[in-house]
C-alpha positions in Angstrom: 297.0 -224.4 294.6 294.4 -223.5 292.1 292.7 -220.1 292.4 289.2 -220.2 293.8 286.6 -218.0 292.1 285.4 -214.9 294.0 282.0 -214.9 295.4 279.5 -213.4 293.0 278.5 -210.4 295.2 282.1 -209.4 295.8 282.9 -209.5 292.1 279.9 -207.3 291.4 281.0 -204.7 294.0 284.5 -204.4 292.6 283.1 -203.9 289.1 280.9 -201.1 290.3 283.8 -199.4 292.0 285.9 -199.4 288.8 283.0 -198.0 286.8 282.5 -195.1 289.3 286.1 -194.1 289.1 286.0 -194.0 285.3 282.9 -191.8 285.4 284.4 -189.5 288.0 288.1 -189.3 287.3 290.3 -187.2 289.6 290.2 -183.6 288.2 293.4 -181.8 287.2 294.9 -179.3 289.6 293.7 -176.4 287.5 290.2 -177.8 287.4 287.1 -176.3 288.8 284.7 -177.3 291.4 283.8 -180.8 290.4 284.2 -183.6 293.0 285.7 -181.5 295.8 284.4 -178.6 297.9 282.3 -176.0 296.3 284.2 -172.8 295.4 283.6 -169.7 297.6 280.2 -168.2 297.0 278.8 -171.3 295.4 277.5 -174.7 296.2 277.9 -178.0 294.3 277.6 -177.6 290.5 278.0 -173.7 290.5 276.9 -170.4 291.9 273.4 -171.1 293.2 274.3 -173.2 296.2 275.3 -172.0 299.6 276.6 -168.3 299.3 275.0 -164.9 298.4 273.7 -164.4 294.9 275.7 -162.1 292.7 274.4 -158.6 291.9 271.3 -158.5 289.7 270.3 -162.1 290.6 267.8 -163.5 293.0 268.7 -166.4 295.3 266.9 -168.6 292.9 269.2 -167.6 290.1 266.7 -165.1 288.4 268.2 -161.6 287.6 266.4 -158.7 289.5 264.9 -155.8 287.5 267.2 -152.6 287.4 266.2 -149.2 288.9 266.0 -146.6 286.2 265.1 -142.8 286.2 261.6 -142.4 284.8 260.7 -138.7 285.4 261.8 -135.4 287.0 260.2 -132.8 289.2 261.0 -129.1 289.8 260.9 -128.1 293.4 260.0 -124.4 293.4 257.3 -122.1 295.0 254.3 -121.1 293.1 254.4 -117.6 294.5 257.4 -115.3 295.2 257.9 -111.8 296.5 259.7 -108.9 294.7 263.3 -108.4 295.7 263.6 -111.9 297.2 265.9 -114.9 296.8 264.4 -118.4 296.3 266.2 -121.8 296.3 265.3 -124.1 293.4 266.0 -127.8 292.9 265.3 -130.7 290.6 264.4 -134.2 291.9 264.6 -137.4 289.7 261.9 -140.0 290.2 263.2 -143.6 289.9 261.3 -146.6 288.7 261.1 -148.0 292.2 259.5 -144.8 293.5 262.6 -143.4 295.2 264.0 -139.9 294.4 267.6 -138.9 293.5 269.4 -135.7 292.6 270.3 -135.4 288.9 273.9 -135.7 287.7 273.7 -132.1 286.3 271.4 -129.1 286.1 271.6 -126.1 283.9 269.5 -123.0 285.0 268.3 -120.3 282.6 266.4 -117.1 283.2 263.8 -116.4 280.5 262.6 -113.0 281.7 264.6 -109.9 282.8 263.2 -109.7 286.3 265.0 -112.9 287.5 268.5 -114.3 287.6 269.3 -117.9 288.6 272.8 -118.9 290.0 274.5 -122.1 289.1 273.5 -123.4 292.5 269.9 -122.8 291.7 269.2 -119.7 293.8 266.7 -117.4 292.0 267.0 -113.6 292.6 263.6 -112.1 292.0 263.4 -108.5 290.7 260.2 -106.6 290.1 256.5 -107.5 289.6 256.0 -108.8 286.1 255.7 -112.1 284.3 258.6 -114.3 285.5 259.9 -117.4 283.8 263.0 -119.6 284.2 263.9 -123.2 283.3 266.1 -126.0 284.3 267.6 -128.7 282.1 268.6 -131.8 284.1 270.1 -135.2 283.3 270.6 -138.5 285.1 271.7 -141.7 283.3 269.8 -141.8 280.0 267.1 -139.3 281.1 267.2 -135.6 280.2 264.3 -133.2 280.8 263.7 -129.4 280.7 261.4 -128.0 283.3 259.9 -124.5 283.3 259.1 -122.3 286.4 256.5 -119.5 286.1 255.5 -118.3 289.6 253.2 -115.5 290.5 255.2 -112.4 291.6 253.6 -110.7 294.7 254.6 -107.2 295.9 253.9 -105.6 299.3 254.7 -101.9 299.6 256.8 -101.1 302.6 254.8 -100.0 305.6 254.9 -96.3 306.5 257.1 -95.9 309.5 255.7 -92.5 310.6 252.5 -91.6 312.4 249.3 -90.4 310.7 250.2 -92.0 307.4 253.6 -90.4 307.7 252.4 -86.8 307.1 255.6 -85.6 308.8 257.8 -87.1 306.1 260.8 -87.3 308.3 264.2 -88.5 307.0 264.7 -92.3 306.9 261.0 -93.0 307.0 258.9 -94.6 304.3 257.0 -92.3 301.9 253.4 -93.5 301.9 251.9 -95.2 298.8 250.4 -92.1 297.3 248.5 -92.3 294.0 246.9 -90.0 291.5 244.0 -91.1 289.4 244.8 -88.1 287.2 248.5 -87.5 286.4 250.1 -86.0 283.2 253.2 -87.1 281.4 255.6 -84.1 281.4 256.9 -85.3 278.1 253.7 -86.0 276.1 250.9 -84.4 278.1 249.1 -87.8 278.2 246.9 -88.3 281.2 247.2 -91.6 283.1 247.1 -92.8 286.7 250.3 -92.7 288.7 250.8 -95.0 291.7 253.9 -95.0 293.9 253.1 -98.7 294.5 253.6 -99.3 290.8 256.8 -97.4 290.8 258.1 -99.6 293.7 256.8 -102.9 292.4 256.6 -102.9 288.6 259.3 -103.9 286.2 258.5 -100.9 283.9 260.2 -98.7 286.6 263.3 -100.9 287.0 265.4 -98.0 285.6 264.4 -95.9 288.6 266.8 -95.6 291.6 265.4 -92.4 293.2 262.0 -90.7 293.1 262.3 -86.9 293.3 259.2 -85.1 294.4 259.3 -81.3 293.7 256.6 -79.2 295.5 255.7 -75.9 294.1 252.8 -73.4 293.8 251.3 -71.2 291.0 251.9 -68.0 293.0 255.5 -68.8 294.1 258.0 -66.3 292.6 261.1 -68.3 293.5 259.8 -71.6 292.1 260.2 -71.1 288.3 264.1 -70.9 288.4 264.3 -73.8 290.7 262.1 -76.0 288.6 263.9 -75.0 285.4 267.3 -75.8 287.0 266.1 -79.3 288.1 264.5 -80.0 284.7 267.8 -78.9 283.0 269.5 -81.9 284.8 267.9 -84.2 282.2 268.8 -86.3 280.3 271.6 -87.0 282.8 269.3 -87.3 285.8 267.1 -89.8 284.0 270.0 -91.8 282.7 271.3 -92.1 286.3 267.9 -93.4 287.5 266.2 -90.2 288.8 262.4 -90.0 288.3 260.8 -86.5 288.7 257.3 -85.8 290.0 256.3 -82.1 290.0 253.5 -81.4 292.5 251.6 -78.2 292.4 250.3 -77.7 296.0 248.5 -74.4 295.5 247.3 -72.5 292.4 247.9 -68.8 291.7 245.2 -67.8 294.2 246.6 -69.9 297.0 243.8 -72.5 296.6 244.6 -76.3 296.6 245.8 -77.2 293.1 244.5 -80.1 291.1 246.3 -82.0 288.3 244.6 -80.1 285.5 246.1 -76.9 286.9 249.5 -78.5 287.4 249.6 -79.7 283.8 248.6 -76.2 282.5 250.9 -74.3 284.8 254.0 -76.6 284.6 253.9 -77.4 280.9 253.8 -73.7 280.1 256.7 -73.1 282.5 258.9 -76.0 281.5 257.8 -77.2 278.2 258.1 -80.9 277.3 260.4 -82.5 279.9 260.9 -85.8 281.9 258.6 -86.9 284.7 255.0 -86.2 285.7 252.8 -83.2 286.6 250.3 -83.8 289.4 248.1 -81.7 291.7 248.2 -82.1 295.5 244.4 -82.0 295.9 244.1 -85.1 293.7 246.5 -87.2 295.9 245.0 -90.4 297.3 244.3 -91.8 299.9 245.0 -88.4 301.6 244.0 -85.4 299.5 246.3 -82.4 300.0 248.9 -84.7 301.5 251.7 -82.2 301.0 249.6 -79.2 301.8 248.8 -80.8 305.2 252.4 -81.9 305.9 254.3 -79.9 308.5 257.4 -80.8 306.5 256.4 -78.4 303.7 257.4 -75.0 305.2 258.2 -73.1 302.0 258.2 -73.3 298.2 260.0 -74.7 296.3 260.9 -77.9 298.2 262.0 -81.3 297.2 262.1 -84.8 298.6 264.4 -87.6 297.4 263.1 -91.1 297.9 265.1 -94.3 297.4 263.1 -96.7 295.3 264.5 -100.0 296.8 262.8 -99.3 300.1 260.9 -96.0 299.6 262.9 -94.3 302.3 263.1 -90.5 302.3 266.8 -89.7 302.0 266.9 -85.9 302.0 264.9 -82.7 301.5 265.6 -79.2 300.1 264.0 -77.6 303.2 266.7 -79.1 305.5 269.5 -78.0 303.3 268.6 -74.6 301.9 271.8 -73.0 302.9 273.8 -75.7 301.0 272.2 -75.0 297.6 270.2 -77.2 295.4 269.9 -80.9 296.2 272.5 -82.9 294.3 269.8 -85.0 292.5 272.2 -86.6 290.0 274.8 -87.6 292.6 272.1 -89.1 294.8 270.7 -91.2 291.9 274.3 -92.5 291.2 274.7 -93.7 294.8 271.4 -93.8 296.7 272.9 -96.0 299.5 274.9 -93.1 301.0 273.7 -90.9 303.8 272.3 -87.8 302.1 270.6 -86.2 305.1 273.0 -83.3 304.6 275.4 -82.6 301.8 278.2 -80.2 301.0 277.6 -77.5 298.4 279.9 -77.5 295.4 283.0 -75.3 295.8 282.6 -71.8 294.7 284.9 -70.9 291.8 285.4 -67.1 291.4 286.1 -65.7 287.9 286.7 -62.2 289.2 289.9 -60.3 288.8 291.3 -57.9 291.4 289.3 -54.9 290.1 286.1 -56.7 289.0 284.1 -56.5 292.2 282.0 -53.4 292.9 283.5 -50.5 294.8 281.1 -51.0 297.7 282.5 -54.5 298.7 282.0 -56.2 301.0 278.3 -56.0 300.6 277.2 -59.6 301.4 275.0 -58.6 304.3 272.0 -56.2 304.5 273.9 -53.8 306.8 276.7 -53.6 304.2 274.5 -52.7 301.2 276.2 -50.6 298.5 274.2 -47.3 297.9 273.0 -46.9 294.3 273.1 -43.6 292.4 271.8 -42.9 288.9 273.8 -44.5 286.1 275.8 -47.7 285.6 277.8 -49.7 288.2 280.1 -52.6 287.4 279.7 -55.4 289.8 280.4 -59.1 290.2 279.4 -62.2 292.1 282.9 -62.9 293.3 282.0 -64.8 296.5 279.4 -67.5 297.4 277.3 -64.8 299.1 274.8 -62.4 297.5 275.3 -58.7 296.8 273.1 -56.2 298.6 272.3 -52.7 297.3 270.3 -49.8 298.7 268.3 -47.0 297.2 268.6 -44.3 299.8 266.6 -41.5 298.1 262.8 -41.1 298.2 260.9 -41.2 295.0 260.5 -43.7 292.1 263.4 -45.9 291.0 264.2 -48.6 288.5 267.1 -51.0 288.8 268.1 -53.4 286.0 271.0 -55.9 286.1 272.6 -57.4 283.0 274.8 -60.5 282.8 275.9 -63.5 280.7 273.2 -66.2 281.3 275.7 -68.8 280.0 277.8 -68.2 283.1 275.1 -67.8 285.8 271.5 -67.2 286.4 271.1 -64.0 288.5 267.9 -63.1 290.3 267.0 -59.6 291.7 264.9 -59.2 294.8 263.6 -56.3 296.9 263.6 -57.3 300.5 263.3 -55.7 303.9 266.2 -55.5 306.3 264.1 -57.2 309.0 263.3 -60.2 306.8 265.9 -60.4 304.0 264.8 -64.0 303.2 261.2 -63.0 302.3 261.1 -61.1 299.0 258.8 -58.1 298.6 259.4 -58.1 294.8 261.1 -60.7 292.6 262.6 -60.7 289.1 263.8 -64.2 288.4 263.5 -64.9 284.7 265.9 -66.9 282.5 267.2 -64.2 280.2 270.2 -61.9 280.4 268.5 -59.1 282.5 266.4 -58.7 285.6 264.6 -55.5 286.5 262.5 -54.1 289.4 260.9 -50.8 290.0 259.6 -49.2 293.2 259.6 -46.2 295.5 262.6 -45.4 297.7 264.1 -46.0 300.1 264.6 -49.7 299.2 266.9 -52.7 299.9 267.8 -54.9 296.9 269.7 -58.1 296.7 271.3 -59.9 293.7 271.6 -63.7 294.0 273.3 -66.2 291.8 270.7 -68.9 291.6 273.1 -71.3 290.0 275.8 -70.6 292.7 278.3 -69.6 290.1 280.5 -66.6 289.6 279.7 -63.9 287.0 280.3 -60.2 286.2 277.3 -58.0 285.8 276.3 -54.3 285.5 273.7 -52.4 287.6 271.8 -49.7 285.8 269.8 -47.4 288.1 267.2 -44.8 287.2 266.2 -42.4 290.0 263.3 -39.9 290.0 263.0 -37.3 292.6 260.0 -37.4 294.9 257.3 -34.9 294.1 
């Protein structure tokens, strides 16, 4: 049977089907997304359809702008206090306005009155120009930022009543000042303010402030002041600042700084520290002369610079010898309210002491006769002698000043601590004259052992 031709419309449809298959052949197994389901995250024809856009691109296929560091800022106070710790930090400002921490920060102190730890904690010292800087990095941005705050200083408040005139231990010495003060080294006149000593960087070498009170009429003061001055340069090297204060002049009147400079420079020569007069003290003139703490001359007060606390006084420790100024400067954090005297080291042999020993008390005084007597400071106590005859007498002691500094006093048995006469020079002899009977005492001011001779001249009463 002969084939019949297909209808025209059916033939056209078959032709179209073949053409479509040729234009869209079946993809190989390793093929991509054509013809089948879209791959994960993408719609037909690629990435833009159906899922989330990859990083950096918008849903429309346009890449978003990146966030970059554009600037840095130092977070630090504009004002700081002396002897304080301050946290510092750096913030990085990003292009979208957000802030981040830098990848790294290096801190550097530019002045001696500050240190900065690796963690960015600044330890502020004394009042002076202060500068430090930070160098920070994040991504491609690196920046150096400088810090220069104002350093404020508030003197510790006095903890005693009436501007702390009582000057009790472990209270704050008030912020005294002298418009007129004299350098003990050069004689130059300049103001001296305890607030500056506490606050300012020029006094950073100071650990203790040692105030020595004296008077122009005081017979026991010269040896004491010379002994303290002789502690330099060691005392200064250890951080001890000396302030010599003349409270009264030779006529018992209040002393000013001009008198103090004339009197003390003649007595001590060029030395370390300052000379001032009590009447010129501000804001309370005659501060030390009014203080009930000053009972006798000489006296001394040791103050710790870090908090201006009074640590000890000579008046409270007279029986223990001279205040250990150097040792306190080496360790001002210790309790120095009392201290032990240095151990006494005798250089005396079995026969070196005088025949009248023991004579360490007024009632044990060795009677003196005309001529020479060999004696020695062989114990920590003094030696007492008596002139039992009436009439004029002269007593001279001779010793080696390289071993000890001996002083000779005439006293009364009722008040052996209050000299009637004094010989307390710095040479190898001391001498007194008077009318008998008399009680005399030889004291080792340095607290050291020494052999000496006593030469006595007696004249009969008329």
